[in-house]
DOLUMGU-46027 format. One record per residue (C-alpha): residue number from 1; x, y, z. Coordinates in Angstrom, 3 decimals, always signed. Example, Ala and Ser with C-alpha at 12.3 -4.5 7.8 and 13.67 -1.06 7.14 Angstrom:
2
(1 (+12.300 -4.500 +7.800)) (2 (+13.670 -1.060 +7.140)) 
***
This chain:
224
(1 (+0.000 +0.000 +0.000)) (2 (+1.345 +3.388 -1.035)) (3 (+0.106 +6.654 +0.429)) (4 (-0.520 +9.085 -2.405)) (5 (-1.637 +12.711 -2.548)) (6 (-3.192 +13.881 -5.812)) (7 (-3.020 +17.666 -6.245)) (8 (-5.421 +18.343 -9.098)) (9 (-8.232 +20.900 -9.469)) (10 (-10.059 +19.026 -12.245)) (11 (-12.456 +16.872 -10.241)) (12 (-13.083 +14.323 -12.985)) (13 (-9.369 +13.745 -13.471)) (14 (-8.603 +13.428 -9.746)) (15 (-11.596 +11.118 -9.214)) (16 (-10.448 +8.784 -12.001)) (17 (-6.895 +8.721 -10.677)) (18 (-8.097 +8.002 -7.151)) (19 (-10.458 +5.245 -8.240)) (20 (-7.804 +3.537 -10.339)) (21 (-5.127 +3.699 -7.642)) (22 (-7.560 +2.563 -4.933)) (23 (-8.404 -0.490 -7.028)) (24 (-4.773 -1.649 -6.984)) (25 (-4.559 -1.224 -3.214)) (26 (-3.149 +2.275 -2.725)) (27 (-4.465 +4.886 -0.295)) (28 (-5.233 +8.165 -2.062)) (29 (-6.201 +11.636 -0.883)) (30 (-7.070 +14.606 -3.071)) (31 (-6.223 +18.293 -2.702)) (32 (-7.778 +20.700 -5.179)) (33 (-5.557 +23.645 -4.220)) (34 (-1.911 +24.164 -3.199)) (35 (-3.091 +25.520 +0.171)) (36 (-4.977 +22.336 +0.976)) (37 (-2.078 +20.258 -0.304)) (38 (+0.375 +21.977 +2.026)) (39 (-1.979 +21.526 +4.974)) (40 (-2.277 +17.792 +4.318)) (41 (+1.467 +17.367 +3.832)) (42 (+2.114 +19.068 +7.189)) (43 (-0.221 +16.603 +8.922)) (44 (+0.610 +13.373 +7.093)) (45 (+3.431 +11.616 +5.305)) (46 (+2.899 +10.653 +1.667)) (47 (+5.055 +8.300 -0.377)) (48 (+4.097 +10.032 -3.609)) (49 (+2.583 +13.349 -4.689)) (50 (+0.923 +13.447 -8.108)) (51 (+1.029 +17.137 -8.902)) (52 (-0.667 +19.008 -11.737)) (53 (+1.208 +22.019 -13.107)) (54 (-1.865 +24.173 -13.751)) (55 (-3.433 +24.940 -10.369)) (56 (-5.295 +27.838 -8.770)) (57 (-3.362 +30.116 -6.340)) (58 (+0.089 +29.022 -7.564)) (59 (+1.355 +26.645 -10.232)) (60 (+2.622 +23.178 -9.542)) (61 (+6.211 +24.090 -10.391)) (62 (+6.341 +26.683 -7.626)) (63 (+4.582 +24.323 -5.230)) (64 (+7.144 +21.597 -5.936)) (65 (+9.996 +24.040 -5.280)) (66 (+8.406 +25.157 -2.002)) (67 (+7.850 +21.572 -0.852)) (68 (+11.473 +20.672 -1.539)) (69 (+12.650 +23.783 +0.283)) (70 (+10.564 +22.675 +3.266)) (71 (+12.302 +19.297 +3.234)) (72 (+9.524 +17.225 +1.671)) (73 (+11.003 +13.820 +0.722)) (74 (+7.946 +12.430 -1.089)) (75 (+8.355 +11.470 -4.718)) (76 (+6.699 +14.008 -7.020)) (77 (+5.136 +12.984 -10.319)) (78 (+4.286 +16.085 -12.348)) (79 (+1.265 +16.173 -14.662)) (80 (+1.064 +18.758 -17.414)) (81 (-0.301 +19.480 -20.879)) (82 (+3.065 +21.003 -21.839)) (83 (+5.238 +18.451 -23.571)) (84 (+8.383 +20.111 -24.929)) (85 (+11.806 +19.058 -23.688)) (86 (+12.266 +22.496 -22.130)) (87 (+9.020 +22.127 -20.180)) (88 (+10.136 +18.738 -18.877)) (89 (+13.502 +20.104 -17.795)) (90 (+11.820 +22.969 -15.939)) (91 (+9.550 +20.490 -14.183)) (92 (+12.390 +18.221 -13.137)) (93 (+14.523 +21.164 -12.028)) (94 (+11.660 +22.343 -9.804)) (95 (+11.959 +19.159 -7.760)) (96 (+9.830 +16.636 -9.619)) (97 (+11.064 +13.047 -9.906)) (98 (+9.130 +12.247 -13.055)) (99 (+6.957 +13.964 -15.636)) (100 (+3.789 +12.730 -17.378)) (101 (+2.100 +14.594 -20.218)) (102 (-1.683 +14.991 -20.426)) (103 (-3.704 +13.309 -21.776)) (104 (-2.329 +9.983 -20.579)) (105 (-3.458 +6.382 -20.306)) (106 (-3.995 +5.204 -16.735)) (107 (-1.732 +2.193 -17.343)) (108 (+1.120 +4.599 -18.102)) (109 (+0.462 +6.514 -14.893)) (110 (+0.450 +3.256 -12.963)) (111 (+3.735 +2.225 -14.553)) (112 (+5.327 +5.546 -13.530)) (113 (+4.051 +5.059 -9.969)) (114 (+5.503 +1.543 -9.828)) (115 (+8.850 +2.765 -11.143)) (116 (+9.094 +5.490 -8.509)) (117 (+8.095 +3.124 -5.721)) (118 (+10.753 +0.627 -6.794)) (119 (+13.286 +3.366 -6.194)) (120 (+11.845 +3.866 -2.716)) (121 (+11.817 +0.201 -1.808)) (122 (+15.251 -0.763 -3.092)) (123 (+16.767 -2.568 -0.121)) (124 (+13.539 -1.995 +1.817)) (125 (+11.201 -4.407 +0.093)) (126 (+10.759 -6.641 +3.147)) (127 (+8.906 -5.939 +6.363)) (128 (+9.823 -8.394 +9.122)) (129 (+8.388 -9.194 +12.528)) (130 (+10.323 -12.201 +13.722)) (131 (+9.181 -15.185 +11.655)) (132 (+6.476 -13.130 +9.908)) (133 (+7.858 -11.750 +6.638)) (134 (+6.118 -9.464 +4.147)) (135 (+7.491 -8.885 +0.640)) (136 (+6.128 -5.554 -0.590)) (137 (+7.313 -5.969 -4.159)) (138 (+6.405 -9.626 -4.615)) (139 (+3.265 -9.010 -2.515)) (140 (+3.717 -12.237 -0.567)) (141 (+3.546 -13.106 +3.125)) (142 (+4.981 -16.020 +5.059)) (143 (+5.285 -17.047 +8.695)) (144 (+7.862 -19.562 +9.809)) (145 (+8.460 -20.344 +6.133)) (146 (+4.799 -21.125 +5.452)) (147 (+3.224 -19.022 +2.687)) (148 (+0.047 -17.164 +3.659)) (149 (-2.454 -16.199 +0.966)) (150 (-4.018 -12.761 +1.519)) (151 (-6.526 -10.692 -0.410)) (152 (-5.517 -7.191 -1.541)) (153 (-7.269 -5.551 +1.412)) (154 (-5.904 -8.088 +3.915)) (155 (-2.417 -7.387 +2.560)) (156 (-2.914 -3.630 +3.045)) (157 (-4.250 -4.208 +6.554)) (158 (-1.292 -6.372 +7.542)) (159 (+1.133 -3.865 +6.034)) (160 (-0.393 -1.163 +8.243)) (161 (+0.102 -3.363 +11.328)) (162 (+3.646 -4.270 +10.269)) (163 (+4.521 -0.584 +10.044)) (164 (+3.078 -0.012 +13.519)) (165 (+4.323 -3.035 +15.486)) (166 (+3.525 -2.958 +19.218)) (167 (+1.357 +0.137 +18.763)) (168 (-2.329 -0.026 +19.614)) (169 (-4.286 +1.337 +16.649)) (170 (-7.974 +2.175 +16.867)) (171 (-10.697 +1.608 +14.293)) (172 (-10.551 +5.215 +13.095)) (173 (-6.836 +4.961 +12.301)) (174 (-7.348 +1.676 +10.471)) (175 (-10.311 +3.077 +8.529)) (176 (-8.378 +6.198 +7.554)) (177 (-5.156 +4.484 +6.537)) (178 (-6.466 +1.271 +4.945)) (179 (-9.936 +2.121 +3.678)) (180 (-9.622 +5.857 +3.092)) (181 (-11.796 +8.855 +3.895)) (182 (-15.018 +7.434 +2.420)) (183 (-15.244 +4.596 +4.958)) (184 (-18.442 +4.213 +6.996)) (185 (-17.403 +4.308 +10.699)) (186 (-20.505 +2.331 +11.729)) (187 (-19.627 -0.590 +9.460)) (188 (-18.345 -3.870 +10.919)) (189 (-16.062 -4.419 +7.910)) (190 (-12.914 -3.758 +9.960)) (191 (-13.852 -6.389 +12.530)) (192 (-14.566 -8.899 +9.772)) (193 (-11.201 -8.291 +8.086)) (194 (-9.329 -8.393 +11.391)) (195 (-10.877 -11.813 +12.077)) (196 (-9.975 -13.044 +8.585)) (197 (-6.392 -11.808 +8.952)) (198 (-6.047 -13.285 +12.440)) (199 (-7.151 -16.706 +11.201)) (200 (-4.548 -16.622 +8.458)) (201 (-1.512 -15.372 +10.407)) (202 (-2.282 -16.733 +13.893)) (203 (-4.611 -19.744 +14.000)) (204 (-2.140 -22.455 +13.004)) (205 (+0.719 -21.056 +15.102)) (206 (+1.285 -21.471 +18.827)) (207 (+2.110 -17.824 +19.467)) (208 (-0.737 -15.375 +18.826)) (209 (+0.410 -11.903 +17.814)) (210 (-2.651 -10.033 +16.465)) (211 (-4.649 -9.069 +19.526)) (212 (-7.738 -7.071 +20.403)) (213 (-7.371 -4.471 +23.146)) (214 (-10.904 -4.019 +24.464)) (215 (-12.081 -0.428 +24.243)) (216 (-8.906 +0.705 +22.459)) (217 (-8.303 -1.155 +19.222)) (218 (-5.859 -3.755 +17.927)) (219 (-2.150 -4.442 +18.181)) (220 (+0.363 -6.613 +16.323)) (221 (+2.829 -7.750 +18.975)) (222 (+6.540 -7.724 +18.257)) (223 (+8.283 -11.094 +17.931)) (224 (+11.963 -11.298 +18.782)) 
***
């Protein structure tokens, strides 16, 4: 699961990007203005920022420069209708890591995202908690050498726990990080998925690591 911020004022474009990226298991938020984008970036960490050049208030080039000056380490994929070599150089010099010309096919966008994330995960493709191992690139999970088959959402849920080992996380945090902002807080979907995940990573093993903390949330215990 990759955390992505889409900075795009064309609602149809941002909605299509979000839907497509959600379907492959990524968590996406949208900011229609640079001001909102900066507010979100101050509050949260994003792996990738998909940034349109033509924005209200200030253009994407200036926003990219400002984010880099502030120490933002997120990858930046610039979107623009301008396609000359000079335009691309200006975009890259402003702090972008890659450049995609509009209009584009979603498959091309997805390929650019994968390429950038490979750069991020080089040498960091595995998450480990003792005998529980998660391969982010191969999208596989095993415990004590036994392969565990997970659905896309179960994989995202486990990844969230693996990044927050020994930390109690409540339903709101899980909903926000794994299901996104459109999640219904009154739904029992989280409980259902927690039970499914627990059966797969815990049931056949003597040590139980995914636990419910009554009144607080859930925790994935650290294994030495």
